[in-house]
C-alpha positions as CSV (number, residue, x, y, z in Angstrom):
1,M,-28.9,-82.7,3.3
2,D,-26.5,-83.1,6.7
3,H,-25.0,-79.6,7.2
4,A,-23.2,-80.8,10.0
5,E,-21.1,-82.8,8.0
6,A,-20.9,-80.3,5.2
7,A,-19.6,-77.4,7.4
8,Q,-16.6,-80.3,8.7
9,S,-16.1,-81.0,4.7
10,L,-15.8,-77.3,4.3
11,Q,-13.6,-76.9,7.7
12,R,-11.2,-79.7,6.3
13,L,-11.2,-77.8,2.8
14,L,-9.9,-74.2,4.5
15,A,-7.4,-76.4,6.7
16,I,-5.3,-78.0,4.3
17,M,-5.6,-74.2,2.2
18,A,-3.9,-73.2,5.6
19,R,-1.4,-75.5,5.1
20,L,-0.5,-75.6,1.8
21,R,-0.2,-71.6,2.1
22,A,2.1,-72.0,4.9
23,P,5.9,-71.1,4.8
24,D,6.6,-74.9,5.1
25,G,3.8,-75.5,2.6
26,C,3.8,-75.6,-1.1
27,P,6.0,-73.1,-2.8
28,W,3.5,-72.8,-5.8
29,D,0.3,-72.5,-3.6
30,A,2.6,-69.9,-1.5
31,E,3.4,-67.4,-4.2
32,Q,0.3,-67.3,-5.8
33,T,-1.7,-63.8,-5.9
34,P,-5.3,-63.0,-6.6
35,E,-4.6,-62.0,-10.1
36,S,-2.1,-65.0,-10.9
37,L,-5.4,-67.3,-10.0
38,K,-7.9,-64.9,-12.3
39,P,-7.0,-67.9,-15.1
40,Y,-7.8,-70.8,-13.3
41,L,-11.1,-69.7,-11.8
42,L,-12.2,-68.4,-15.3
43,E,-10.8,-72.1,-16.5
44,E,-12.9,-73.7,-14.0
45,C,-16.3,-72.2,-14.5
46,Y,-16.1,-72.8,-17.9
47,E,-15.2,-76.4,-16.9
48,T,-18.0,-76.1,-14.9
49,L,-20.2,-75.6,-17.6
50,E,-19.1,-78.2,-19.6
51,A,-19.2,-80.8,-17.0
52,I,-23.2,-79.5,-16.9
53,D,-23.5,-79.8,-20.6
54,S,-22.3,-83.3,-20.2
55,G,-25.2,-84.4,-18.0
56,D,-22.6,-86.9,-16.1
57,P,-23.0,-86.0,-12.2
58,K,-20.1,-87.0,-11.8
59,K,-18.1,-84.7,-13.8
60,V,-20.6,-82.2,-12.4
61,C,-19.1,-82.8,-8.4
62,E,-16.0,-83.2,-9.4
63,E,-15.9,-79.3,-11.5
64,L,-18.1,-78.1,-8.6
65,G,-15.1,-78.9,-6.5
66,D,-12.6,-77.7,-8.4
67,L,-14.4,-74.2,-8.5
68,L,-14.5,-74.3,-4.6
69,L,-11.1,-74.5,-4.8
70,Q,-10.8,-71.2,-6.4
71,I,-12.9,-69.8,-4.2
72,V,-11.0,-70.8,-1.0
73,F,-8.0,-70.0,-2.6
74,Q,-9.0,-66.6,-3.0
75,T,-10.3,-65.9,0.2
76,R,-7.1,-67.4,2.0
77,I,-5.0,-64.6,0.3
78,F,-7.5,-62.3,1.6
79,E,-7.4,-63.5,5.0
80,E,-3.7,-63.4,5.5
81,R,-4.0,-59.8,4.1
82,S,-6.5,-59.2,6.6
83,A,-9.4,-57.7,4.4
84,F,-12.0,-60.2,4.9
85,T,-12.0,-64.2,6.2
86,M,-14.6,-67.0,4.7
87,T,-16.9,-66.6,7.4
88,E,-17.4,-62.8,6.1
89,V,-17.8,-64.4,2.5
90,I,-20.7,-66.9,3.6
91,N,-22.3,-65.0,5.9
92,G,-22.1,-62.1,3.3
93,I,-24.4,-64.5,0.6
94,A,-26.6,-65.9,3.2
95,D,-27.5,-62.1,4.4
96,K,-28.4,-61.4,0.8
97,L,-30.4,-64.1,0.5
98,E,-32.7,-63.7,2.9
99,R,-32.8,-59.6,2.3
100,R,-33.4,-60.5,-1.4
101,H,-36.1,-63.4,-0.8
102,P,-38.5,-61.9,1.7
103,H,-41.3,-63.7,0.0
104,V,-39.5,-66.7,1.7
105,F,-38.0,-65.3,4.6
106,G,-40.8,-62.4,5.3
107,N,-44.2,-61.5,4.7
108,S,-43.6,-60.3,1.0
109,E,-45.9,-62.3,-2.0
110,C,-44.5,-63.2,-5.1
111,P,-46.3,-65.9,-6.7
112,T,-44.3,-65.7,-10.1
113,P,-40.8,-65.8,-11.7
114,A,-41.5,-62.6,-13.2
115,A,-42.3,-60.6,-10.2
116,V,-39.3,-62.5,-7.8
117,S,-37.1,-61.0,-10.8
118,E,-38.9,-57.3,-10.4
119,Q,-38.5,-58.1,-6.4
120,W,-34.9,-58.5,-6.7
121,E,-34.0,-55.8,-8.3
122,A,-35.6,-53.4,-6.6
123,I,-34.3,-54.4,-3.7
124,K,-30.9,-54.1,-5.1
125,K,-31.5,-50.6,-5.9
126,Q,-32.6,-49.8,-2.4
127,E,-29.4,-51.8,-1.3
128,K,-27.2,-49.6,-3.5
129,G,-28.6,-46.2,-2.0
130,T,-27.5,-43.0,-3.4
131,E,-24.6,-45.0,-5.0
132,Q,-27.1,-45.9,-7.7
133,K,-28.4,-42.2,-8.2
134,T,-25.3,-42.1,-10.0
135,E,-25.4,-45.1,-12.3
136,T,-27.1,-45.3,-15.5
137,I,-30.2,-47.8,-15.7
138,L,-27.9,-50.7,-17.5
139,G,-25.7,-50.1,-14.0
140,S,-22.2,-51.6,-14.4
141,L,-21.0,-54.9,-15.6
142,P,-17.7,-56.4,-15.6
143,A,-15.6,-55.6,-17.9
144,A,-14.1,-59.2,-18.2
145,M,-17.7,-60.8,-19.1
146,P,-17.7,-62.9,-22.3
147,A,-19.2,-60.2,-25.1
148,L,-22.4,-62.0,-26.1
149,M,-23.5,-62.5,-22.3
150,H,-22.7,-58.8,-21.9
151,A,-25.0,-58.0,-24.8
152,R,-27.8,-60.0,-23.1
153,K,-27.4,-58.9,-19.9
154,L,-27.3,-55.4,-20.9
155,T,-30.9,-56.0,-23.4
156,E,-32.3,-57.6,-20.1
157,R,-31.9,-53.9,-18.1
158,A,-32.7,-52.0,-20.8
159,S,-36.0,-54.4,-21.5
160,R,-36.5,-54.0,-17.7
161,A,-36.9,-49.8,-18.6
162,G,-39.3,-50.4,-21.5
163,F,-36.3,-50.1,-24.0
164,D,-37.6,-53.4,-25.9
165,W,-39.5,-54.4,-28.9
166,P,-42.9,-55.7,-27.6
167,K,-42.6,-59.0,-29.7
168,V,-40.1,-61.3,-31.1
169,D,-40.9,-60.0,-34.6
170,G,-39.1,-56.5,-33.3
171,A,-35.6,-58.3,-32.7
172,L,-35.7,-60.9,-35.6
173,A,-36.5,-58.1,-38.3
174,K,-33.4,-56.0,-36.1
175,V,-31.2,-59.1,-37.0
176,R,-32.2,-58.9,-40.7
177,E,-31.4,-55.5,-40.8
178,E,-28.1,-55.7,-39.4
179,M,-27.1,-58.1,-41.6
180,T,-27.9,-56.3,-45.1
181,E,-26.0,-53.1,-43.4
182,L,-23.2,-55.8,-43.2
183,E,-23.3,-57.0,-46.5
184,Q,-23.8,-53.0,-47.8
185,A,-20.4,-52.5,-45.7
186,L,-18.7,-55.8,-47.8
187,Q,-19.8,-54.2,-50.8
188,E,-18.6,-51.0,-50.1
189,G,-14.7,-52.6,-48.9
190,D,-15.3,-50.3,-45.8
191,Q,-13.0,-52.7,-43.3
192,Q,-14.1,-50.5,-39.9
193,A,-17.9,-50.0,-41.2
194,T,-17.4,-53.7,-42.0
195,A,-16.3,-54.8,-38.1
196,D,-19.0,-52.2,-36.7
197,E,-21.7,-54.1,-38.5
198,L,-20.5,-57.4,-37.7
199,G,-20.6,-56.1,-34.0
200,D,-24.2,-54.7,-34.3
201,L,-25.5,-58.2,-36.1
202,L,-23.8,-60.4,-33.2
203,F,-25.4,-58.1,-30.7
204,A,-28.8,-58.0,-32.6
205,T,-28.3,-61.5,-32.2
206,A,-27.8,-61.9,-28.4
207,N,-31.1,-59.9,-27.8
208,L,-33.0,-62.0,-30.2
209,G,-32.2,-64.8,-28.2
210,R,-33.2,-63.1,-25.0
211,H,-36.7,-63.2,-26.5
212,L,-36.7,-66.8,-27.5
213,N,-35.3,-67.7,-24.2
214,I,-32.3,-68.7,-25.3
215,D,-28.8,-67.9,-24.2
216,A,-26.3,-67.0,-26.9
217,E,-22.9,-67.2,-25.5
218,D,-24.4,-70.7,-24.5
219,A,-26.0,-71.7,-28.0
220,L,-22.4,-70.7,-29.7
221,R,-20.6,-72.3,-27.0
222,K,-22.8,-75.6,-27.9
223,T,-22.4,-74.9,-31.8
224,V,-18.4,-75.0,-31.4
225,G,-18.7,-78.3,-29.3
226,R,-20.5,-79.3,-32.1
227,F,-18.0,-78.6,-34.6
228,I,-15.0,-79.5,-32.9
229,F,-17.4,-82.8,-32.9
230,R,-17.7,-82.9,-36.9
231,F,-14.4,-81.3,-37.7
232,T,-13.0,-84.2,-35.8
233,H,-14.6,-86.9,-37.4
234,I,-13.9,-85.7,-40.7
235,E,-10.3,-85.7,-40.2
236,N,-10.3,-89.1,-38.3
237,S,-12.1,-90.7,-41.3
238,L,-9.5,-89.1,-43.7
239,S,-6.8,-90.5,-42.0
240,Q,-8.3,-94.0,-41.9
241,D,-7.5,-93.8,-45.9
242,G,-4.2,-92.2,-45.5
243,R,-5.0,-89.0,-46.4
244,T,-5.3,-85.2,-45.2
245,L,-8.0,-82.5,-45.4
246,Q,-6.1,-80.8,-48.0
247,Q,-6.3,-84.1,-50.2
248,A,-10.1,-84.4,-50.2
249,T,-12.1,-82.9,-52.3
250,L,-14.8,-80.2,-51.3
251,E,-17.7,-82.8,-52.0
252,E,-16.0,-85.7,-50.0
253,L,-15.6,-83.3,-47.1
254,E,-19.2,-82.0,-47.5
255,N,-20.4,-85.8,-47.4
256,L,-18.1,-86.2,-44.5
257,W,-19.7,-83.2,-42.6
258,R,-23.4,-84.5,-43.0
259,E,-22.1,-87.9,-42.0
260,A,-20.7,-86.2,-39.0
261,K,-24.4,-84.4,-38.3
262,T,-26.3,-87.4,-38.5
263,L,-23.8,-89.1,-35.4
264,T,-24.6,-85.8,-33.2
265,E,-28.0,-86.7,-33.9
266,I,-28.6,-90.0,-32.7
């Protein structure tokens, strides 16, 4: 890696952003705020995930660039407000990485990933100081975090505190239990209880995913992608015959769905 070249490229990007935000720059860029840019930041995060799933390095490179733009954009706005600079952003994370990796930059020893994770959390608590004493073991997580991801993070923290099933069997049994309670709520016709039990089932499923080392958020996102592919295949197949989904029989739809599944499995 040519660090000098990368630094020059970053300087170029910072200069472009400063020019865009200048009084004689771009009207759209100039009127943006941290709040107005939030949807774009989130969108670029998900597009980067999609690019990674595609396995195409060119797409990943492009999307990481778009994501970097959002970081530079946000930083420029705060720099204009004299809040902080890009130098502070970069040094802040660089300092944190060195502090939290004493097994690399110091004399600590962490032979396993689990030991590294435990050390990271210990250092994090130490850095928080007295602030940490007022917090629950669960700590604080962004309210805007996707729900399944939030659930996994919470169960991870609870597990580190010893609140966890010793084996995956317990987590799987909990999913079955929540499904039974959901079915009971449906039979009773209680809408609020049904909603509550559905939430419990999703939470238990996210926790099961953690035990299986499968991220429920990522798994669901990939399932959504497969559903879109298969559903589109059905639409296109019927369209070639001049028909719509409403004009097809249930048996035809099921056959086309199975056909689409074989296509995704190739």
